[in-house]
N, C-alpha and C positions, 0 to 999 in steps of 0.2 A: 373810749371803745370799739372792741375786734370785730374785723375785715364783717362779719357775720352782723353784728349788732348794726354796724353800717350798713348794710346789705337792704336790713327789712325797716333801717329807717327811712332809707329812699323809697322801698316800697311804697312805707304808711304813707308816706308823702308822696308820691305820685298816685297815691289811691285818693286821696285828701281831695288831692288836687282836681282828678278825673271826676270826683262829686261833686265839687263845685262847678266846675262847669256843666255836668247833668244838670243842677241845681239852674245856676241860669238860664239854661237853654230851656227849662221848662217854664221859667217864672222871666215870660215876656211880656208881662205886662208892668215889671221893674223895668225901667227906661234908666238907660249910664247917666243923665243930669242927676235920676234922684239917687243913685248909687257912688258917683261925684260930691252932689251937697252933703249926704249922710256920712260915708265912710273916704270919701277922699279918693276913692279909684274909682273904674268901671270895666266894663268889657276891653275899651282899649288899650288902657293902661294893661291890664293882664296880658295881652297878645303884645304888648310893647316888649314887658318883662321876659314873655317867651320865646319874642324873636332877639332879644339882647343873650339873653342864657344859650340859645344854639350857637348865634354867632359868636362868643363866648370860649365856643365848644369847633369853632372852624367850622360851621355846617351855614351855608348860604340862606337866607330865609327873606322873604319880603313883606312887606306886612301884610298884603293882601293875603299871603298864605297863611301869616299868625291868625289877622282873624278869622280865616274859615274854622280854624282850628277850635277857636275860642267858640266863635256863634255856631259850630256845628253845619255853616253854608255861608257860602259869600257874603260879605257885608252890605253888599249892596242891595241883595233881597230881604236882608234880616230888615237894613231902614226900612225899606218897602210896604212890607208884609207887619210889622212891631213895632217902627218910631211911631208917634208924637209927638205935638207941636206943644213948646216948651213956653208957660209964659214967660213976661219978662221978668216975676220975681225969682222964679225958679232959675231962669239964666243968667240976673245976675249974682243968685246966691250959687251958680255953680261957677261962674268964673273967681270970687272970691276962694270957695274952696280948691278951687285950679290952682291961686296964683300961692295959696298959702303950702301946699304939695309939691308943686313943681315949678313957682315962681314966676311961672310967665303965663298968659293966657293959654288958652285950652281949643286946638284946632277940632272941626269935624269928629 
């Protein structure tokens, strides 16, 4: 690819990522545990990937800052307004999904 094609590809990827964030912000009914159980990632994973990308470029970013970018609000606010209690079956499936994709139990 020439430099212009690379620039356009990056712009398209960024636009798709922004649309994904907007979609997840609109779909507060979809819980992180459901995302993890079905797709092997959740909003918190996206925030960790975002923070890692920033750090790879020498930019300091906290987990809280990255989560606020993904959630569109402070994480604690999102949890208070939108997170629901997960039953034992969802929790067990979540632990298994996380173990398969990350190799260890998932925290908050």
